[in-house]
TIRO-2110 file (N, C-alpha, C; in Angstrom, 1 decimal):
// TIRO-2110
74.6, 171.8, 98.7, N, 1, A
75.6, 171.2, 97.8, CA, 1, A
76.4, 172.2, 97.2, C, 1, A
75.8, 173.3, 96.7, N, 2, A
76.5, 174.4, 96.1, CA, 2, A
77.5, 175.1, 97.0, C, 2, A
77.2, 175.2, 98.3, N, 3, A
78.1, 175.8, 99.3, CA, 3, A
79.3, 175.0, 99.4, C, 3, A
79.2, 173.7, 99.5, N, 4, A
80.4, 172.8, 99.6, CA, 4, A
81.3, 172.9, 98.4, C, 4, A
80.7, 172.9, 97.2, N, 5, A
81.5, 173.1, 96.0, CA, 5, A
82.2, 174.5, 96.0, C, 5, A
81.5, 175.5, 96.4, N, 6, A
82.1, 176.8, 96.5, CA, 6, A
83.2, 176.9, 97.4, C, 6, A
83.1, 176.3, 98.6, N, 7, A
84.3, 176.2, 99.5, CA, 7, A
85.5, 175.5, 98.9, C, 7, A
85.2, 174.4, 98.3, N, 8, A
86.3, 173.6, 97.6, CA, 8, A
86.9, 174.4, 96.5, C, 8, A
86.1, 175.2, 95.8, N, 9, A
86.5, 176.0, 94.7, CA, 9, A
87.5, 177.1, 95.2, C, 9, A
87.1, 177.7, 96.3, N, 10, A
88.0, 178.8, 96.9, CA, 10, A
89.3, 178.2, 97.4, C, 10, A
89.2, 177.1, 98.0, N, 11, A
90.4, 176.4, 98.6, CA, 11, A
91.4, 176.1, 97.4, C, 11, A
90.8, 175.5, 96.4, N, 12, A
91.7, 175.2, 95.2, CA, 12, A
92.3, 176.4, 94.6, C, 12, A
91.5, 177.5, 94.5, N, 13, A
92.1, 178.7, 94.0, CA, 13, A
93.2, 179.3, 94.8, C, 13, A
93.1, 179.2, 96.1, N, 14, A
94.2, 179.7, 97.0, CA, 14, A
95.4, 178.9, 96.9, C, 14, A
95.2, 177.5, 96.9, N, 15, A
96.4, 176.6, 96.8, CA, 15, A
97.0, 176.8, 95.4, C, 15, A
96.2, 177.0, 94.4, N, 16, A
96.8, 177.1, 93.0, CA, 16, A
97.6, 178.4, 92.9, C, 16, A
97.2, 179.5, 93.5, N, 17, A
98.0, 180.7, 93.5, CA, 17, A
99.3, 180.5, 94.2, C, 17, A
99.2, 179.8, 95.4, N, 18, A
100.5, 179.6, 96.1, CA, 18, A
101.4, 178.7, 95.3, C, 18, A
100.9, 177.7, 94.7, N, 19, A
101.8, 176.8, 93.9, CA, 19, A
102.4, 177.5, 92.7, C, 19, A
101.7, 178.3, 92.1, N, 20, A
102.2, 179.1, 90.9, CA, 20, A
103.3, 180.0, 91.4, C, 20, A
103.1, 180.7, 92.5, N, 21, A
104.1, 181.6, 93.0, CA, 21, A
105.4, 180.9, 93.5, C, 21, A
105.3, 179.7, 93.9, N, 22, A
106.4, 178.9, 94.4, CA, 22, A
107.3, 178.4, 93.3, C, 22, A
106.8, 178.2, 92.1, N, 23, A
107.5, 177.6, 91.0, CA, 23, A
108.5, 178.6, 90.4, C, 23, A
109.6, 177.9, 89.9, N, 24, A
110.7, 178.7, 89.2, CA, 24, A
110.2, 179.0, 87.8, C, 24, A
110.3, 180.2, 87.4, N, 25, A
109.8, 180.6, 86.1, CA, 25, A
110.8, 180.3, 85.0, C, 25, A
110.2, 180.2, 83.8, N, 26, A
111.1, 179.9, 82.6, CA, 26, A
112.0, 181.1, 82.3, C, 26, A
111.5, 182.2, 82.5, N, 27, A
112.3, 183.4, 82.1, CA, 27, A
113.5, 183.7, 83.0, C, 27, A
113.6, 183.0, 84.1, N, 28, A
114.8, 183.1, 85.0, CA, 28, A
116.0, 182.6, 84.4, C, 28, A
115.9, 181.6, 83.4, N, 29, A
117.1, 181.0, 82.8, CA, 29, A
117.4, 181.7, 81.4, C, 29, A
116.7, 182.8, 81.1, N, 30, A
116.9, 183.4, 79.8, CA, 30, A
118.4, 183.9, 79.7, C, 30, A
119.0, 184.3, 80.7, N, 31, A
120.4, 184.8, 80.7, CA, 31, A
121.3, 183.7, 80.3, C, 31, A
121.0, 182.4, 80.5, N, 32, A
121.9, 181.3, 80.2, CA, 32, A
122.0, 181.2, 78.7, C, 32, A
121.0, 181.6, 77.9, N, 33, A
121.1, 181.5, 76.5, CA, 33, A
122.0, 182.5, 75.8, C, 33, A
122.3, 183.5, 76.5, N, 34, A
123.1, 184.6, 75.9, CA, 34, A
124.5, 184.7, 76.5, C, 34, A
125.1, 183.5, 76.6, N, 35, A
126.5, 183.6, 77.0, CA, 35, A
127.0, 182.4, 77.8, C, 35, A
126.2, 181.8, 78.6, N, 36, A
126.8, 180.7, 79.4, CA, 36, A
126.8, 179.4, 78.7, C, 36, A
125.9, 179.3, 77.7, N, 37, A
125.9, 178.0, 76.9, CA, 37, A
125.3, 176.8, 77.6, C, 37, A
124.7, 177.0, 78.8, N, 38, A
124.2, 175.9, 79.6, CA, 38, A
122.8, 175.5, 79.2, C, 38, A
122.2, 176.2, 78.3, N, 39, A
120.8, 175.9, 77.9, CA, 39, A
120.7, 175.5, 76.5, C, 39, A
119.7, 174.7, 76.2, N, 40, A
119.5, 174.2, 74.8, CA, 40, A
118.5, 175.1, 74.1, C, 40, A
117.7, 175.9, 74.8, N, 41, A
116.7, 176.8, 74.1, CA, 41, A
116.9, 178.1, 74.7, C, 41, A
116.1, 179.1, 74.2, N, 42, A
116.2, 180.4, 74.6, CA, 42, A
115.8, 180.6, 76.1, C, 42, A
114.8, 179.8, 76.6, N, 43, A
114.3, 179.9, 77.9, CA, 43, A
114.9, 178.8, 78.8, C, 43, A
115.9, 178.1, 78.4, N, 44, A
116.5, 177.1, 79.2, CA, 44, A
116.0, 175.7, 78.9, C, 44, A
116.8, 174.7, 79.2, N, 45, A
116.3, 173.4, 78.9, CA, 45, A
115.3, 173.0, 79.9, C, 45, A
114.4, 172.1, 79.5, N, 46, A
113.3, 171.7, 80.3, CA, 46, A
113.3, 170.2, 80.5, C, 46, A
113.4, 169.8, 81.7, N, 47, A
113.4, 168.3, 82.0, CA, 47, A
112.0, 167.8, 82.2, C, 47, A
111.9, 166.7, 82.8, N, 48, A
110.5, 166.2, 83.1, CA, 48, A
109.8, 167.1, 84.1, C, 48, A
108.5, 167.0, 84.1, N, 49, A
107.7, 167.9, 84.9, CA, 49, A
107.9, 167.5, 86.4, C, 49, A
108.1, 168.6, 87.2, N, 50, A
108.3, 168.4, 88.6, CA, 50, A
107.0, 168.1, 89.4, C, 50, A
107.2, 167.9, 90.6, N, 51, A
106.0, 167.6, 91.5, CA, 51, A
105.1, 168.8, 91.5, C, 51, A
105.7, 170.0, 91.6, N, 52, A
104.9, 171.2, 91.7, CA, 52, A
104.1, 171.5, 90.3, C, 52, A
104.7, 171.1, 89.2, N, 53, A
104.1, 171.3, 87.9, CA, 53, A
102.9, 170.3, 87.8, C, 53, A
103.1, 169.1, 88.3, N, 54, A
102.0, 168.1, 88.2, CA, 54, A
100.8, 168.5, 89.1, C, 54, A
101.2, 169.0, 90.3, N, 55, A
100.1, 169.4, 91.3, CA, 55, A
99.4, 170.6, 90.7, C, 55, A
100.1, 171.6, 90.0, N, 56, A
99.4, 172.7, 89.5, CA, 56, A
98.5, 172.3, 88.4, C, 56, A
98.9, 171.3, 87.5, N, 57, A
98.0, 170.9, 86.5, CA, 57, A
96.7, 170.2, 87.1, C, 57, A
96.9, 169.4, 88.1, N, 58, A
95.7, 168.7, 88.7, CA, 58, A
94.8, 169.7, 89.4, C, 58, A
95.4, 170.7, 90.1, N, 59, A
94.6, 171.7, 90.7, CA, 59, A
93.9, 172.6, 89.7, C, 59, A
94.5, 172.9, 88.6, N, 60, A
93.9, 173.7, 87.5, CA, 60, A
92.7, 172.9, 86.9, C, 60, A
92.9, 171.6, 86.8, N, 61, A
91.8, 170.8, 86.3, CA, 61, A
90.6, 170.8, 87.3, C, 61, A
90.9, 170.7, 88.6, N, 62, A
89.9, 170.8, 89.6, CA, 62, A
89.2, 172.1, 89.6, C, 62, A
90.0, 173.2, 89.4, N, 63, A
89.4, 174.5, 89.4, CA, 63, A
88.4, 174.7, 88.3, C, 63, A
88.8, 174.2, 87.1, N, 64, A
87.9, 174.3, 85.9, CA, 64, A
86.6, 173.4, 86.2, C, 64, A
86.8, 172.2, 86.7, N, 65, A
85.6, 171.4, 87.0, CA, 65, A
84.7, 172.0, 88.0, C, 65, A
85.2, 172.6, 89.1, N, 66, A
84.3, 173.2, 90.1, CA, 66, A
83.7, 174.5, 89.5, C, 66, A
84.4, 175.2, 88.6, N, 67, A
83.8, 176.3, 87.9, CA, 67, A
82.6, 175.9, 87.1, C, 67, A
82.8, 174.9, 86.3, N, 68, A
81.7, 174.4, 85.5, CA, 68, A
80.5, 173.9, 86.3, C, 68, A
80.8, 173.2, 87.4, N, 69, A
79.8, 172.7, 88.3, CA, 69, A
79.0, 173.9, 88.9, C, 69, A
79.7, 174.9, 89.4, N, 70, A
79.0, 176.0, 90.0, CA, 70, A
78.2, 176.8, 88.9, C, 70, A
78.6, 176.8, 87.7, N, 71, A
77.9, 177.5, 86.6, CA, 71, A
76.6, 176.7, 86.3, C, 71, A
76.7, 175.4, 86.3, N, 72, A
75.5, 174.6, 86.1, CA, 72, A
74.5, 174.7, 87.2, C, 72, A
75.0, 174.8, 88.5, N, 73, A
74.1, 174.9, 89.6, CA, 73, A
73.4, 176.3, 89.5, C, 73, A
74.1, 177.3, 89.2, N, 74, A
73.5, 178.6, 89.1, CA, 74, A
72.5, 178.7, 88.0, C, 74, A
72.8, 178.0, 86.9, N, 75, A
71.8, 178.1, 85.8, CA, 75, A
70.5, 177.4, 86.1, C, 75, A
70.6, 176.3, 86.9, N, 76, A
69.4, 175.6, 87.3, CA, 76, A
68.5, 176.5, 88.3, C, 76, A
69.2, 177.2, 89.1, N, 77, A
68.5, 178.0, 90.1, CA, 77, A
68.0, 179.3, 89.5, C, 77, A
68.4, 179.7, 88.3, N, 78, A
68.1, 181.0, 87.8, CA, 78, A
66.6, 181.1, 87.4, C, 78, A
65.9, 180.0, 87.0, N, 79, A
64.5, 180.1, 86.6, CA, 79, A
64.4, 180.2, 85.1, C, 79, A
63.6, 181.3, 84.7, N, 80, A
63.4, 181.5, 83.3, CA, 80, A
64.7, 181.7, 82.5, C, 80, A
64.7, 181.3, 81.2, N, 81, A
65.9, 181.4, 80.5, CA, 81, A
66.2, 182.8, 79.9, C, 81, A
65.3, 183.7, 80.0, N, 82, A
65.5, 185.0, 79.4, CA, 82, A
65.3, 186.1, 80.5, C, 82, A
66.1, 187.2, 80.4, N, 83, A
65.9, 188.3, 81.3, CA, 83, A
64.5, 189.0, 81.1, C, 83, A
64.1, 189.0, 79.8, N, 84, A
62.8, 189.6, 79.5, CA, 84, A
61.6, 188.8, 80.2, C, 84, A
61.8, 187.5, 80.3, N, 85, A
60.7, 186.7, 81.0, CA, 85, A
60.6, 187.0, 82.5, C, 85, A
61.6, 187.6, 83.1, N, 86, A
61.6, 187.9, 84.5, CA, 86, A
61.0, 189.2, 84.8, C, 86, A
60.8, 190.1, 83.9, N, 87, A
60.2, 191.4, 84.1, CA, 87, A
58.7, 191.2, 84.2, C, 87, A
58.1, 191.7, 85.3, N, 88, A
56.7, 191.6, 85.4, CA, 88, A
56.0, 192.5, 84.5, C, 88, A
54.8, 192.1, 84.0, N, 89, A
54.0, 193.0, 83.1, CA, 89, A
53.5, 194.2, 83.9, C, 89, A
53.9, 195.4, 83.5, N, 90, A
53.5, 196.6, 84.2, CA, 90, A
52.7, 197.5, 83.2, C, 90, A
51.6, 198.1, 83.6, N, 91, A
50.9, 198.9, 82.7, CA, 91, A
51.8, 200.1, 82.3, C, 91, A
51.6, 200.6, 81.1, N, 92, A
52.4, 201.7, 80.6, CA, 92, A
51.6, 203.0, 81.1, C, 92, A
52.3, 203.9, 81.8, N, 93, A
51.6, 205.1, 82.3, CA, 93, A
51.1, 205.9, 81.2, C, 93, A
49.9, 206.4, 81.3, N, 94, A
49.3, 207.2, 80.3, CA, 94, A
49.7, 208.6, 80.5, C, 94, A
49.9, 209.4, 79.4, N, 95, A
50.3, 210.8, 79.5, CA, 95, A
49.1, 211.6, 80.1, C, 95, A
49.4, 212.4, 81.0, N, 96, A
48.3, 213.2, 81.6, CA, 96, A
48.2, 214.5, 80.9, C, 96, A
47.0, 214.7, 80.4, N, 97, A
46.7, 216.0, 79.7, CA, 97, A
46.3, 217.1, 80.7, C, 97, A
46.5, 218.3, 80.3, N, 98, A
46.1, 219.4, 81.3, CA, 98, A
44.6, 219.3, 81.5, C, 98, A
44.2, 219.6, 82.7, N, 99, A
42.8, 219.6, 83.1, CA, 99, A
42.0, 220.6, 82.3, C, 99, A
40.9, 220.2, 81.7, N, 100, A
40.0, 221.1, 80.9, CA, 100, A
39.1, 221.8, 81.9, C, 100, A
38.8, 223.1, 81.6, N, 101, A
37.9, 223.8, 82.5, CA, 101, A
36.6, 223.2, 82.6, C, 101, A
35.9, 223.3, 83.7, N, 102, A
34.6, 222.6, 83.9, CA, 102, A
33.5, 223.4, 83.3, C, 102, A
33.6, 224.7, 83.3, N, 103, A
32.5, 225.4, 82.7, CA, 103, A
33.0, 226.5, 81.8, C, 103, A
32.2, 227.1, 80.9, N, 104, A
32.6, 228.1, 80.0, CA, 104, A
33.0, 229.4, 80.6, C, 104, A
32.4, 229.8, 81.8, N, 105, A
32.7, 231.0, 82.4, CA, 105, A
34.1, 231.0, 82.9, C, 105, A
34.5, 229.9, 83.5, N, 106, A
35.9, 229.8, 84.0, CA, 106, A
36.9, 229.9, 82.8, C, 106, A
36.5, 229.4, 81.7, N, 107, A
37.4, 229.4, 80.5, CA, 107, A
37.5, 230.8, 80.0, C, 107, A
36.5, 231.6, 80.0, N, 108, A
36.5, 233.0, 79.6, CA, 108, A
37.3, 233.9, 80.6, C, 108, A
37.2, 233.6, 81.8, N, 109, A
38.0, 234.4, 82.8, CA, 109, A
39.5, 234.1, 82.7, C, 109, A
39.9, 232.9, 82.4, N, 110, A
41.3, 232.6, 82.3, CA, 110, A
41.9, 232.9, 81.0, C, 110, A
41.1, 233.2, 79.9, N, 111, A
41.6, 233.5, 78.6, CA, 111, A
42.3, 234.9, 78.6, C, 111, A
43.4, 235.0, 77.9, N, 112, A
44.1, 236.3, 77.9, CA, 112, A
43.3, 237.2, 77.0, C, 112, A
43.5, 238.5, 77.3, N, 113, A
42.7, 239.5, 76.5, CA, 113, A
43.2, 239.5, 75.0, C, 113, A
42.3, 239.8, 74.1, N, 114, A
42.7, 239.9, 72.7, CA, 114, A
43.5, 241.1, 72.5, C, 114, A
44.5, 241.1, 71.6, N, 115, A
45.3, 242.3, 71.4, CA, 115, A
44.5, 243.3, 70.5, C, 115, A
44.7, 244.6, 70.8, N, 116, A
44.0, 245.7, 70.2, CA, 116, A
44.8, 246.0, 68.9, C, 116, A
44.0, 246.3, 67.8, N, 117, A
44.7, 246.6, 66.6, CA, 117, A
44.6, 248.1, 66.3, C, 117, A
END
């Protein structure tokens, strides 16, 4: 189920990008405000929404819905709610002390000589 929603999500994203790139931007009419007098606002007059604008709004809604659906599916499959719960209990390694000599003779042989006064 998640794979199908993911494919739909990617297709919506690609079509949404193409539709946004096809649309005429508001900034393209900015020159009309500074001399030609053909616009009612700074960025040009805006009529009713075109077919591309409506399609973009519907695809954006679909994109958000598929995003939320994929997030809910991923949350269900995640398991425990905390990252700390996923870490297995591992014993803490003990610090290793230097090995003690086994007998007193070995300790005397390895001891440095005492300084002469």
